[in-house]
MIKOLKE-29448 format. One line per field, with one value per residue (C-alpha): residue in three letters; z, y, x; residue number from 1; chain. Coordinates in nm, 4 decimals, padded with zeros to 6 digits. Layout:
MIKOLKE-29448
rest: c(ALA_...)
w: c(Z_...)
v: c(Y_...)
u: c(X_...)
nr: c(NUM_...)
kette: c(A_...)
This chain:
MIKOLKE-29448
rest: c(THR_LYS_CYS_ASN_ILE_GLY_VAL_ASN_GLU_GLN_THR_GLY_HIS_TYR_GLN_ILE_GLU_ILE_ARG_GLY_LEU_ALA_GLU_PRO_LYS_SER_PRO_LYS_ALA_THR_ARG_ILE_CYS_GLN_GLU_ASP_LEU_ASN_GLU_VAL_ILE_ALA_ALA_PHE_VAL_GLN_ASP_LYS_PRO_SER_LEU_GLU_ARG_GLY_ILE_PHE_ASP_LYS_GLU_GLU_LEU_VAL_PRO_GLU_GLU_LEU_THR_GLN_VAL_ARG_MET_GLY_LYS_ILE_ILE_LYS_ASP_LYS_TYR_PRO_GLU_LEU_ASP_GLU_GLU_ASP_GLN_GLU_ALA_VAL_ARG_GLN_HIS_ALA_ILE_ALA_ALA_LEU_ASN_ILE_THR_GLN_GLN_ALA_LYS_GLN_TYR_ALA_LEU_SER_GLY_ASP_GLY_ASP_ASN_ALA_ALA_ASN_THR_ALA_LEU_ILE_ASP_GLY_VAL_ARG_ARG_PHE_ALA_MET_ASP_VAL_ARG_ASP_LEU_ASP_ILE_ASP_LEU_ILE_ASP_ARG_ILE_ASN_PRO_PHE_GLY_GLU_ALA_TYR_ALA_ILE_LEU_ALA_LYS_THR_MET_SER_GLU_ASP_SER)
w: c(-00.9576_-01.1794_-01.5523_-01.6624_-02.0172_-02.1476_-02.4901_-02.6099_-02.8347_-03.0217_-03.1193_-03.0994_-02.8840_-02.6244_-02.2927_-02.0839_-01.7224_-01.6161_-01.2501_-01.1806_-01.5307_-01.5033_-01.6395_-01.8429_-01.6706_-01.9573_-02.2590_-02.4928_-02.3163_-02.3153_-02.6910_-02.7503_-02.5513_-02.7457_-03.0965_-03.1406_-02.9742_-03.3124_-03.3922_-03.0545_-03.0972_-03.4539_-03.3255_-03.0611_-03.2921_-03.5454_-03.2756_-03.3704_-03.0148_-02.8896_-03.1792_-03.1426_-02.7652_-02.7911_-03.0590_-03.0192_-02.6462_-02.5383_-02.2886_-02.0969_-02.1544_-01.8684_-02.0541_-01.8410_-02.0136_-02.3266_-02.1880_-01.9339_-02.0299_-02.4130_-02.4525_-02.1857_-02.3800_-02.7073_-02.5451_-02.3746_-02.7126_-02.9008_-02.6440_-02.4433_-02.3618_-02.1493_-01.7802_-01.6342_-01.5142_-01.8580_-02.0297_-01.7974_-01.8677_-02.2450_-02.2009_-01.9998_-02.2446_-02.5437_-02.3836_-02.2668_-02.6179_-02.7800_-02.5392_-02.5055_-02.8860_-02.9044_-02.6339_-02.7927_-03.1278_-02.9660_-02.8150_-03.1512_-03.3301_-03.0673_-03.1016_-03.2523_-03.5993_-03.5919_-03.5637_-03.8705_-03.9847_-03.9313_-03.5648_-03.4629_-03.2990_-03.1130_-02.9960_-02.8891_-02.6861_-02.5205_-02.4410_-02.3097_-02.0893_-01.9525_-01.8827_-01.6978_-01.4639_-01.2866_-01.5504_-01.3902_-01.5565_-01.3763_-01.5297_-01.8741_-01.8344_-01.7808_-02.1290_-02.4030_-02.6876_-02.9374_-02.7980_-03.0800_-03.3444_-03.1804_-03.1884_-03.5600_-03.6397_-03.4418_-03.6159_-03.9600_-03.8886_-03.7617_-04.0701_-04.2975_-04.1297)
v: c(00.1073_00.4047_00.3816_00.3949_00.5134_00.8575_00.9947_01.3470_01.4093_01.6971_01.5051_01.1480_01.0528_00.7801_00.8029_00.4892_00.5164_00.2634_00.2414_00.2460_00.3637_00.5642_00.9172_01.0506_01.3287_01.4894_01.6701_01.4196_01.1153_01.2851_01.3469_00.9822_00.8598_01.0900_01.0629_00.7761_00.4716_00.3106_00.3268_00.1720_-00.1030_-00.1724_-00.2183_-00.4603_-00.6768_-00.6892_-00.7967_-01.1562_-01.2871_-01.1330_-01.2769_-01.6253_-01.6365_-01.4920_-01.7294_-02.0521_-02.0710_-02.0120_-02.3012_-02.1866_-01.8127_-01.5722_-01.2743_-01.0250_-01.1511_-00.9854_-00.6937_-00.5844_-00.7273_-00.7286_-00.4102_-00.2456_-00.3347_-00.2063_00.1267_00.1569_00.0963_00.3317_00.6142_00.5936_00.9660_00.9128_00.8409_00.5107_00.6574_00.7958_00.4726_00.2821_00.5269_00.4836_00.1031_00.0969_00.3230_00.1126_-00.2214_-00.0787_00.0493_-00.2797_-00.5117_-00.3036_-00.2913_-00.6704_-00.7374_-00.4932_-00.6649_-00.9992_-00.8422_-00.6908_-01.0245_-01.2128_-00.9704_-01.0431_-00.9217_-00.6260_-00.3721_-00.1737_-00.2617_00.0925_00.1038_-00.2578_-00.1828_00.1209_-00.0864_-00.3575_-00.1030_00.0140_-00.3438_-00.4405_-00.1312_-00.1793_-00.5472_-00.4796_-00.1976_-00.1618_-00.1666_-00.2022_-00.1875_-00.5100_-00.6865_-00.5524_-00.6669_-01.0244_-01.0483_-01.2124_-00.9574_-01.2387_-01.4673_-01.3929_-01.4561_-01.7946_-01.8817_-01.7954_-01.9890_-02.2944_-02.2898_-02.2583_-02.5434_-02.7745_-02.7002_-02.7845_-03.1177)
u: c(-04.1187_-04.0736_-04.0219_-03.6584_-03.7216_-03.8033_-03.8855_-03.8171_-04.1177_-03.9466_-03.6324_-03.7609_-03.4592_-03.4989_-03.3204_-03.2791_-03.1727_-02.9084_-02.8167_-02.4428_-02.3478_-02.0251_-02.0483_-01.7553_-01.5580_-01.3645_-01.5126_-01.3407_-01.4895_-01.8312_-01.8001_-01.6990_-02.0014_-02.2334_-02.0896_-01.8419_-01.9990_-02.0716_-01.6994_-01.6101_-01.8711_-01.7504_-01.3928_-01.5241_-01.7357_-01.4488_-01.2005_-01.1172_-01.0489_-01.3770_-01.5718_-01.4216_-01.4769_-01.8281_-01.9480_-01.7506_-01.6705_-02.0279_-02.0286_-01.7190_-01.7454_-01.7960_-01.9541_-01.7606_-01.4416_-01.5753_-01.7720_-01.5113_-01.1710_-01.1742_-01.3792_-01.1625_-00.8465_-00.9923_-01.0802_-00.7380_-00.5698_-00.8024_-00.8049_-00.4776_-00.5033_-00.8165_-00.7682_-00.8920_-01.2233_-01.3061_-01.1986_-01.4333_-01.7185_-01.6720_-01.6578_-01.9797_-02.1643_-02.0502_-02.1455_-02.4790_-02.5586_-02.4566_-02.6361_-02.9528_-02.9760_-02.9248_-03.1842_-03.4297_-03.3819_-03.4704_-03.7819_-03.8739_-03.8287_-04.0281_-04.3187_-04.6552_-04.5570_-04.7946_-04.5114_-04.4230_-04.0712_-03.9435_-04.0491_-03.9798_-03.6430_-03.7801_-04.0764_-03.8308_-03.6301_-03.9509_-04.0636_-03.7179_-03.6910_-04.0429_-03.9742_-03.6491_-03.7512_-03.4176_-03.1473_-02.8080_-02.4642_-02.3635_-02.6651_-02.5731_-02.2097_-02.3379_-02.4925_-02.2832_-02.3021_-02.2424_-02.5134_-02.7555_-02.4874_-02.4187_-02.7901_-02.8130_-02.4939_-02.6091_-02.9488_-02.7855_-02.5433_-02.8193_-03.0322_-02.7369_-02.6573)
nr: c(1_2_3_4_5_6_7_8_9_10_11_12_13_14_15_16_17_18_19_20_21_22_23_24_25_26_27_28_29_30_31_32_33_34_35_36_37_38_39_40_41_42_43_44_45_46_47_48_49_50_51_52_53_54_55_56_57_58_59_60_61_62_63_64_65_66_67_68_69_70_71_72_73_74_75_76_77_78_79_80_81_82_83_84_85_86_87_88_89_90_91_92_93_94_95_96_97_98_99_100_101_102_103_104_105_106_107_108_109_110_111_112_113_114_115_116_117_118_119_120_121_122_123_124_125_126_127_128_129_130_131_132_133_134_135_136_137_138_139_140_141_142_143_144_145_146_147_148_149_150_151_152_153_154_155_156_157_158_159_160_161)
kette: c(A_A_A_A_A_A_A_A_A_A_A_A_A_A_A_A_A_A_A_A_A_A_A_A_A_A_A_A_A_A_A_A_A_A_A_A_A_A_A_A_A_A_A_A_A_A_A_A_A_A_A_A_A_A_A_A_A_A_A_A_A_A_A_A_A_A_A_A_A_A_A_A_A_A_A_A_A_A_A_A_A_A_A_A_A_A_A_A_A_A_A_A_A_A_A_A_A_A_A_A_A_A_A_A_A_A_A_A_A_A_A_A_A_A_A_A_A_A_A_A_A_A_A_A_A_A_A_A_A_A_A_A_A_A_A_A_A_A_A_A_A_A_A_A_A_A_A_A_A_A_A_A_A_A_A_A_A_A_A_A_A)
């Protein structure tokens, strides 16, 4: 299998290849995917129903309810002028960015502790991408983006009781 991660040495940007990831068609959707994903992700993680379902309904939750349905609604509300294809492309890019960052963070935290603090997340991205050779948008959609928050909350509550 070929590597699905590339590094531009001049800019330091990482590019991760994700099979099945929808590409935006319009210039506006392309700009959103390149420049505004943090804003989209912030709207998602601040969405009370998403947060409650992702953290407290962990046993019954189907992650796609959050990654596809809730994120899809947030994007439709935020960018009603985009057509359905572009809304779906923005949704997929936002969920991919959020979940890859979360997974990379877990890899970074589970490391051997030798990583310098300023490169731990990058090293986590590299380890995650190398571990999962064939990244697929369907695989990414199946990850609960709030899973880590639930784990932290559960640990805190069990320590307090």
